[in-house]
C-alpha positions in Angstrom: -8.0 -32.9 -107.4 -6.3 -35.9 -108.8 -7.0 -39.5 -107.7 -3.8 -41.4 -107.0 -2.8 -44.4 -109.2 -5.9 -44.1 -111.4 -6.4 -42.9 -115.0 -8.3 -39.6 -115.3 -8.6 -36.9 -118.0 -6.2 -33.9 -117.9 -8.5 -30.9 -117.6 -8.1 -28.4 -120.4 -7.0 -31.1 -123.0 -8.7 -33.5 -125.4 -7.7 -37.1 -125.2 -4.8 -36.7 -122.7 -5.0 -38.7 -119.5 -2.9 -38.8 -116.4 -2.0 -41.6 -113.9 -0.3 -40.1 -110.8 2.1 -42.0 -108.6 2.0 -39.9 -105.4 3.9 -41.4 -102.5 4.3 -40.5 -98.8 6.7 -37.5 -98.8 10.3 -38.4 -98.2 13.7 -37.2 -99.1 15.0 -40.2 -101.1 12.3 -40.6 -103.8 9.9 -38.4 -105.6 6.4 -38.6 -107.1 6.1 -39.6 -110.7 3.3 -38.7 -113.2 2.4 -40.9 -116.2 0.5 -39.3 -119.1 -0.9 -40.8 -122.3 -1.7 -39.1 -125.6 -2.4 -40.7 -129.0 1.2 -40.0 -130.0 3.3 -40.5 -126.8 3.5 -41.9 -123.3 5.0 -39.3 -121.1 6.6 -39.8 -117.7 7.4 -36.8 -115.5 10.2 -37.8 -113.1 10.8 -41.4 -112.1 11.8 -41.3 -108.4 14.3 -43.9 -107.1 11.9 -46.5 -105.7 12.1 -49.9 -107.6 8.6 -50.7 -106.3 7.2 -47.5 -107.8 8.9 -48.2 -111.1 7.5 -51.7 -111.2 4.0 -50.2 -110.8 4.8 -47.7 -113.6 5.9 -50.4 -116.0 2.7 -52.4 -115.1 0.6 -49.5 -116.3 2.7 -48.8 -119.4 2.7 -52.4 -120.7 -1.1 -52.5 -121.6 -0.7 -49.0 -123.2 2.0 -50.3 -125.5 0.0 -53.4 -126.3 -2.9 -51.3 -127.3 -0.8 -48.9 -129.4 3.0 -48.7 -129.6 4.4 -45.2 -129.1 7.5 -43.6 -127.7 8.0 -43.0 -124.0 9.3 -39.5 -123.3 10.7 -39.0 -119.8 10.8 -35.3 -118.7 12.8 -34.6 -115.6 11.9 -31.6 -113.5 15.6 -31.3 -112.4 18.7 -33.4 -112.0 18.5 -34.3 -108.3 19.0 -38.0 -107.8 15.7 -38.6 -105.9 13.8 -37.5 -109.1 15.7 -39.1 -111.9 17.8 -42.2 -111.3 15.5 -44.8 -112.6 15.3 -43.1 -116.0 18.8 -44.5 -116.5 19.1 -47.5 -114.3 16.0 -49.5 -115.1 17.1 -51.3 -118.2 13.7 -53.2 -118.5 12.0 -49.9 -119.4 13.9 -49.7 -122.7 12.6 -53.1 -123.6 9.0 -52.0 -123.2 9.1 -48.8 -125.3 11.5 -46.5 -127.2 12.7 -44.3 -124.4 13.9 -40.7 -124.8 15.0 -38.5 -121.9 14.6 -34.7 -121.7 16.0 -32.3 -119.0 17.2 -28.7 -118.9 20.7 -28.2 -120.3 22.4 -27.7 -116.9 20.9 -30.9 -115.5 21.8 -32.8 -118.7 25.5 -31.9 -118.2 25.4 -32.8 -114.5 23.9 -36.2 -115.2 26.1 -37.1 -118.2 29.2 -36.1 -116.2 28.0 -38.1 -113.2 28.4 -35.1 -111.0 27.4 -36.4 -107.5 27.6 -32.9 -106.0 25.2 -31.1 -108.4 22.8 -34.1 -108.4 22.9 -34.4 -104.6 23.7 -38.1 -105.2 26.5 -37.8 -102.6 24.3 -36.7 -99.7 21.5 -39.1 -100.8 23.9 -42.0 -100.9 23.0 -42.8 -104.5 25.3 -44.2 -107.2 24.8 -42.4 -110.5 24.4 -44.7 -113.5 25.5 -43.8 -117.0 23.1 -41.2 -118.5 22.4 -40.1 -122.0 20.2 -37.1 -122.5 18.3 -37.1 -125.8 16.7 -33.7 -125.6 18.3 -30.8 -123.6 15.6 -28.3 -122.8 15.7 -24.4 -122.8 19.3 -24.4 -123.9 21.5 -21.3 -124.0 21.3 -21.4 -127.8 17.5 -21.7 -127.7 17.3 -18.5 -125.6 19.8 -16.7 -127.8 17.8 -17.6 -130.9 14.2 -18.3 -130.0 12.0 -19.9 -132.6 10.6 -23.1 -134.1 12.6 -26.2 -134.9 12.1 -29.9 -135.5 14.2 -32.3 -133.4 14.9 -35.8 -134.7 15.5 -38.2 -131.8 16.0 -41.3 -133.9 14.0 -44.4 -134.6 11.3 -42.2 -136.2 10.8 -40.0 -133.2 10.4 -36.4 -134.4 9.4 -33.6 -132.1 8.1 -30.2 -133.1 9.2 -27.5 -130.7 9.5 -23.8 -130.3 11.1 -21.4 -127.8 9.7 -18.0 -127.3 10.4 -15.1 -124.9 7.5 -13.9 -122.8 6.9 -10.9 -120.5 6.0 -11.8 -116.9 5.4 -8.1 -116.1 8.7 -7.3 -114.6 10.9 -7.0 -117.7 12.9 -10.1 -116.6 14.2 -12.7 -119.0 11.6 -15.4 -119.1 11.1 -18.1 -121.8 8.9 -21.0 -122.5 9.4 -24.0 -124.7 6.4 -25.6 -126.4 6.5 -29.2 -127.5 3.7 -30.9 -129.4 2.8 -34.1 -127.6 -0.6 -35.0 -129.2 -2.8 -34.2 -132.1 -4.4 -31.3 -130.1 -2.1 -31.2 -127.0 1.1 -29.3 -126.3 3.4 -29.2 -123.3 4.7 -25.8 -122.1 8.0 -25.8 -120.3 9.2 -22.8 -118.1 12.5 -22.3 -116.4 12.1 -22.2 -112.6 15.7 -22.1 -111.2 16.3 -21.4 -107.5 16.1 -24.9 -106.0 18.4 -26.1 -108.8 19.7 -24.1 -111.8 17.9 -26.6 -114.1 14.6 -26.5 -112.4 11.6 -26.4 -114.8 7.8 -26.3 -114.6 5.8 -28.3 -117.2 2.3 -27.3 -118.1 -0.2 -29.6 -119.8 -3.7 -28.3 -119.9 -4.8 -27.1 -116.5 -2.0 -29.0 -114.7 1.5 -27.7 -113.9 4.2 -30.1 -112.7 6.5 -28.2 -110.4 9.2 -30.6 -109.2 10.6 -29.3 -105.9 9.6 -25.7 -106.4 7.1 -25.6 -103.5 9.6 -27.2 -101.0 12.6 -25.2 -102.2 12.6 -22.8 -99.1 12.0 -25.5 -96.5 14.5 -26.5 -93.8 17.4 -28.6 -95.2 16.3 -27.8 -98.8 17.0 -24.1 -99.0 20.8 -23.9 -99.5 21.4 -27.2 -101.2 24.1 -27.2 -104.0 22.7 -25.0 -106.8 20.2 -23.1 -104.6 20.2 -19.4 -105.2 18.1 -16.8 -103.5 17.8 -14.3 -106.4 16.8 -17.1 -108.8 14.2 -18.3 -106.2 12.7 -14.9 -105.9 12.4 -14.6 -109.7 10.9 -18.1 -110.0 8.3 -17.3 -107.3 7.3 -14.2 -109.3 7.2 -16.2 -112.6 5.2 -19.1 -111.1 2.7 -16.6 -109.6 2.5 -14.8 -112.9 1.8 -18.2 -114.6 -0.9 -19.0 -112.1 -2.6 -15.6 -112.5 -2.5 -15.6 -116.3 -3.3 -19.2 -117.2 -6.1 -21.5 -116.7 -4.4 -23.7 -114.1 -6.4 -25.7 -111.5 -3.8 -28.1 -110.2 -0.1 -27.9 -109.2 1.5 -31.4 -109.1 4.5 -31.3 -106.8 7.6 -33.6 -106.6 6.9 -34.6 -103.0 3.4 -34.7 -101.4 -0.1 -34.2 -102.6 -1.0 -31.8 -105.5 -2.1 -28.3 -104.6 -5.1 -26.4 -105.7 -4.7 -23.0 -107.4 -5.6 -21.2 -104.2 -3.3 -23.3 -102.0 -0.4 -22.7 -104.5 -1.0 -19.0 -104.4 -1.1 -19.0 -100.6 2.1 -21.0 -100.5 3.9 -18.7 -102.8 3.1 -15.7 -100.7 4.7 -17.4 -97.7 7.6 -18.6 -99.8 8.4 -15.1 -101.0 8.6 -13.8 -97.4 10.8 -16.7 -96.3 13.0 -16.5 -99.3 13.7 -12.8 -98.6 15.0 -13.7 -95.2 17.3 -16.5 -96.4 20.5 -14.4 -96.8 24.0 -15.6 -96.0 23.0 -19.3 -96.2 25.8 -21.8 -96.0 25.8 -24.3 -98.8 24.2 -27.6 -97.7 26.7 -29.9 -99.4 27.9 -33.3 -98.5 30.4 -31.9 -95.9 27.6 -29.8 -94.3 25.3 -32.8 -94.1 28.0 -35.0 -92.6 28.8 -32.4 -90.0 25.1 -31.8 -89.2 24.4 -35.5 -88.8 27.2 -35.6 -86.3 25.5 -32.7 -84.6 22.2 -34.6 -84.5 23.9 -37.4 -82.6 25.5 -35.0 -80.2 22.2 -33.3 -79.6 20.5 -36.6 -78.7 23.1 -37.2 -76.0 22.7 -33.7 -74.5 18.9 -33.9 -74.5 19.0 -37.3 -72.8 21.3 -36.0 -70.1 19.5 -32.6 -69.6 16.0 -34.1 -69.6 17.2 -36.7 -66.9 18.4 -33.8 -64.7 15.1 -31.9 -65.2 13.0 -35.0 -64.5 15.0 -35.8 -61.4 14.5 -32.3 -60.0 10.8 -32.3 -60.7 10.3 -35.8 -59.2 12.3 -34.6 -56.1 9.9 -31.6 -55.9 6.8 -33.8 -56.2 8.1 -36.2 -53.5 8.6 -33.4 -51.0 5.3 -31.6 -51.8 3.5 -34.9 -51.2 5.5 -35.4 -48.0 4.3 -31.9 -46.8 0.7 -32.7 -47.7 0.4 -30.4 -50.7 -1.1 -33.0 -53.0 -2.9 -30.5 -55.3 0.4 -28.7 -56.0 2.2 -32.0 -56.3 -0.2 -33.1 -59.0 0.2 -29.9 -61.0 4.0 -30.1 -60.8 3.9 -33.8 -61.8 1.8 -32.9 -64.8 3.9 -30.0 -65.9 5.9 -32.1 -68.3 4.8 -35.2 -70.1 8.0 -37.2 -69.5 6.5 -40.4 -70.8 5.9 -38.7 -74.2 9.3 -37.0 -74.1 11.0 -40.4 -73.4 9.1 -42.0 -76.2 10.3 -39.3 -78.6 13.9 -39.6 -77.4 13.7 -43.4 -77.8 12.4 -42.9 -81.4 15.3 -40.4 -82.0 17.7 -43.0 -80.6 16.4 -45.6 -83.0 17.0 -43.4 -86.0 20.5 -42.6 -84.7 21.3 -46.3 -84.5 20.1 -46.8 -88.0 22.3 -44.0 -89.2 25.4 -45.2 -87.3 24.9 -48.7 -88.8 25.0 -47.1 -92.3 21.3 -47.7 -93.0 20.1 -44.1 -93.2 21.4 -41.1 -95.2 22.5 -37.9 -93.4 19.5 -35.7 -94.6 17.0 -38.2 -93.3 18.6 -38.4 -89.9 18.7 -34.6 -89.7 15.1 -34.2 -90.8 14.0 -36.8 -88.2 16.0 -35.1 -85.5 14.4 -31.7 -86.4 10.9 -33.2 -86.4 11.3 -35.0 -83.1 13.1 -32.2 -81.3 10.4 -29.8 -82.4 7.8 -32.1 -80.7 9.9 -32.2 -77.6 10.4 -28.5 -77.5 6.6 -28.0 -77.8 6.0 -30.2 -74.8 8.8 -28.6 -72.9 7.8 -24.9 -73.5 4.2 -25.5 -72.7 4.9 -27.1 -69.4 5.7 -23.9 -67.4 8.8 -25.6 -65.9 10.8 -22.4 -66.3 9.2 -21.3 -63.0 10.3 -24.5 -61.2 13.8 -25.3 -62.4 17.0 -23.3 -62.9 16.5 -20.9 -65.8 19.9 -21.9 -66.9 18.7 -25.4 -67.6 15.6 -24.2 -69.3 17.6 -21.7 -71.5 20.1 -24.4 -72.4 17.4 -26.8 -73.7 15.8 -24.0 -75.8 19.1 -22.8 -77.1 20.0 -26.4 -78.1 16.8 -26.6 -80.2 17.3 -23.2 -81.8 21.0 -23.6 -82.6 20.4 -27.1 -84.1 17.8 -25.7 -86.5 19.9 -22.7 -87.4 23.2 -24.5 -88.0 21.8 -27.5 -89.8 19.6 -25.3 -92.0 22.7 -23.3 -93.0 21.6 -20.1 -91.2 24.1 -18.0 -89.3 23.6 -17.6 -85.6 23.1 -14.0 -84.7 24.4 -13.7 -81.2 24.8 -10.7 -78.9 28.6 -10.3 -78.9 30.1 -7.4 -77.0 33.6 -6.5 -75.8 34.0 -7.7 -72.2 36.5 -8.0 -69.4 36.9 -11.8 -69.2 38.4 -11.8 -65.7 35.3 -9.9 -64.4 33.0 -12.2 -66.3 34.6 -15.3 -64.8 34.5 -13.9 -61.3 30.8 -13.1 -61.6 30.2 -16.6 -63.0 31.9 -18.4 -60.1 30.2 -16.1 -57.6 26.7 -16.9 -59.0 27.1 -20.6 -59.5 25.4 -21.4 -56.2 23.4 -18.2 -55.7 19.9 -19.1 -54.6 17.0 -17.7 -56.6 15.0 -16.7 -53.6 15.2 -14.6 -50.4 13.3 -14.4 -47.1 10.1 -13.1 -48.8 8.5 -16.4 -47.9 8.2 -15.2 -44.4 6.1 -12.3 -45.6 3.5 -14.5 -47.2 2.9 -17.1 -44.5 -0.7 -15.9 -44.3 -1.4 -16.1 -48.0 -1.5 -19.8 -48.9 -1.2 -19.7 -52.7 1.8 -17.3 -52.6 3.4 -19.3 -49.8 3.1 -22.6 -51.7 4.7 -21.0 -54.8 7.5 -19.6 -52.7 7.9 -23.1 -51.1 8.1 -24.7 -54.5 10.9 -22.4 -55.6 12.9 -23.3 -52.5 12.4 -27.0 -52.7 13.0 -27.1 -56.5 16.3 -25.2 -56.3 19.4 -27.4 -56.6 22.8 -25.9 -56.9 24.3 -26.3 -60.4 27.5 -27.6 -59.0 27.8 -29.1 -55.4 30.8 -29.7 -53.2 33.5 -28.2 -55.5 36.1 -25.7 -54.5 37.1 -23.2 -57.3 40.5 -21.5 -57.5 40.6 -18.6 -60.0 43.9 -17.1 -61.0 43.3 -14.1 -63.3 45.9 -12.5 -65.5 45.7 -8.7 -64.8 46.9 -8.1 -68.4 44.3 -10.3 -70.0 43.2 -8.9 -73.3 39.5 -8.0 -73.6 37.3 -10.4 -75.6 34.4 -10.0 -77.9 31.8 -12.6 -77.0 28.2 -13.4 -76.3 28.2 -13.4 -72.5 25.2 -15.6 -71.9 26.2 -18.2 -74.5 29.7 -18.3 -73.2 28.6 -18.7 -69.5 26.2 -21.5 -70.4 28.9 -23.4 -72.4 31.5 -22.9 -69.6 29.0 -24.0 -66.9 28.3 -27.1 -68.9 32.0 -28.1 -68.9 32.3 -27.4 -65.1 29.2 -29.5 -64.5 30.6 -32.4 -66.4 33.9 -32.2 -64.4 32.0 -32.0 -61.1 29.8 -34.9 -62.1 32.8 -37.3 -62.0 33.6 -36.4 -58.4 36.3 -33.8 -59.0 36.3 -31.7 -55.8 38.8 -29.0 -56.9 38.8 -27.0 -60.1 41.4 -24.4 -61.1 40.6 -21.7 -63.6 43.5 -19.6 -65.0 43.3 -16.8 -67.5 46.1 -15.6 -69.6 47.3 -14.4 -73.0 48.7 -16.7 -75.7 50.2 -16.1 -79.1 46.7 -16.4 -80.6 44.9 -14.3 -78.0 43.3 -14.7 -74.6 42.7 -18.2 -73.2 41.2 -19.9 -70.2 42.7 -23.1 -68.7 40.6 -25.4 -66.6 42.4 -28.0 -64.6 42.7 -30.0 -61.4 45.9 -30.4 -59.3 45.7 -34.2 -59.8 44.5 -34.0 -63.4 41.0 -34.3 -64.8 40.1 -37.9 -65.7 40.0 -38.6 -69.4 36.5 -40.0 -69.2 34.9 -36.7 -68.4 33.4 -36.5 -71.9 32.1 -39.0 -74.4 33.2 -38.3 -77.9 29.8 -36.9 -78.8 29.6 -34.7 -75.8 33.1 -33.3 -76.5 32.0 -32.6 -80.1 29.0 -30.7 -78.8 31.1 -28.4 -76.6 33.7 -27.9 -79.4 30.8 -26.8 -81.5 29.4 -24.4 -78.8 32.8 -22.6 -78.4 33.3 -22.5 -82.2 30.0 -20.7 -82.6 31.4 -18.1 -80.2 34.5 -17.6 -82.3 36.5 -19.7 -79.8 38.3 -23.0 -79.8 38.1 -25.8 -77.2 41.2 -27.9 -76.9 42.4 -30.7 -74.6 45.9 -30.9 -73.3 47.2 -34.1 -71.7 49.9 -35.1 -69.3 50.7 -38.1 -67.1 48.1 -37.0 -64.4 45.2 -36.5 -66.8 43.8 -33.7 -69.0 43.0 -30.0 -68.8 40.8 -27.9 -71.0 42.0 -24.8 -72.8 39.5 -22.4 -74.3 41.0 -19.9 -76.8 39.0 -16.8 -77.4 39.1 -14.0 -80.0 39.9 -10.4 -79.0 
């Protein structure tokens, strides 16, 4: 494999060398690859890091001093994290005669400063003026394949040809060949899917793939320009290329290069994942903005829920110690690594503060949130706490993780909606709020120590979801039936009732009835619910929960306080 930031021969060529700039994977700047032949210096992608560009120029200067030659910049696609410094680093033009090449779609997006197609909007990048000297694999090239000579000015003349090839499935597939050295050519293949202008560039045994191998990842699949059919075709074409060419190394836009076998293994997984990526929402600026708000809301919910779970487990540990059950107490205390969870939540909070201060782009916050919540979920699900705490709390945490990944990744939530009698559902919910999860079976296992202790744990650990609140339910006998996911609805409604009870409201009225838009539920208190029941983030989270059910959470206000209205679909 390649050695980073070091000159080395390109296998399969004579006299062509490569100097990779491989950085730690991130979403705001890409790798870059510098190559040298007798005729040209070639730079594949530039990234956006000024520090990286300074290192690139430091390597180019002695090459130019040794032998002046044009610098050809080939961009794998038009996304801002790969290309900005091709146009914004003015010093580069003073070092060499620079010419920029990119596929036709990307050329248009960059020249028009299209922040949406280049993802500059979500990456918080300002697009500079761009001039593309060599549009690649143009529509005209595909309509009339063949050889041509391209004059790029200042004595820079390229010999190129476009030809149609058969990848074994009768699909339209082309390659463009450009002579870059006395005995070296570059082959360029269209690889849309991640972006319509995506290309792969082959020199000798190395293929430069841009974002191809990360195109089906979380928060990448679905970006503006992503297309499932194109992605499936490109996976087939890249696989065909790997199987029918002497390729030993796949240089990616982010992360380390892949061996041929690793690339083949990745493509098998990519094909399976891509097939399941149907009905994706477009991950545009609006989606990223909404999802970053979701990430902030999720942090608040996790902090609150984990505090409740920790409190209940510590309560259980205290009483087990008090009863002399030290062995069981130690097992319960070790069930969840709360120190590690708190460290992860603190790290999550640090990123959230950076984002809210304007020092972090939305995709980075979302990726950090997904990474950290994944770690928390792993600790949480391995602890066995579902046997010691209310399953409602356990389910709520797991659902929070799953919904965040689905919604932020643009995937639809497939819930279990069914037509239900809402009055009956509410009656059952209120009846079950403080139902204990145990019975008198403990009396039957007094002589079996292990079973007795397990039953004792269940009794001590149980804490009513809502304490000391009187509920009044006034059902409308003519209430329309609703189509809803029962479990999701009950969890969301219980959350609201918990929040109200937590601010010492002792009486809650629930009224069902029909409105002009359909059935609705009103939650109130005779004296009004205090306005401080929800923070802005917590309110946003519950609005999101009911929206995912096809409902709408509203707040009505009068002189005495507020009441909640949940409108539902029939």
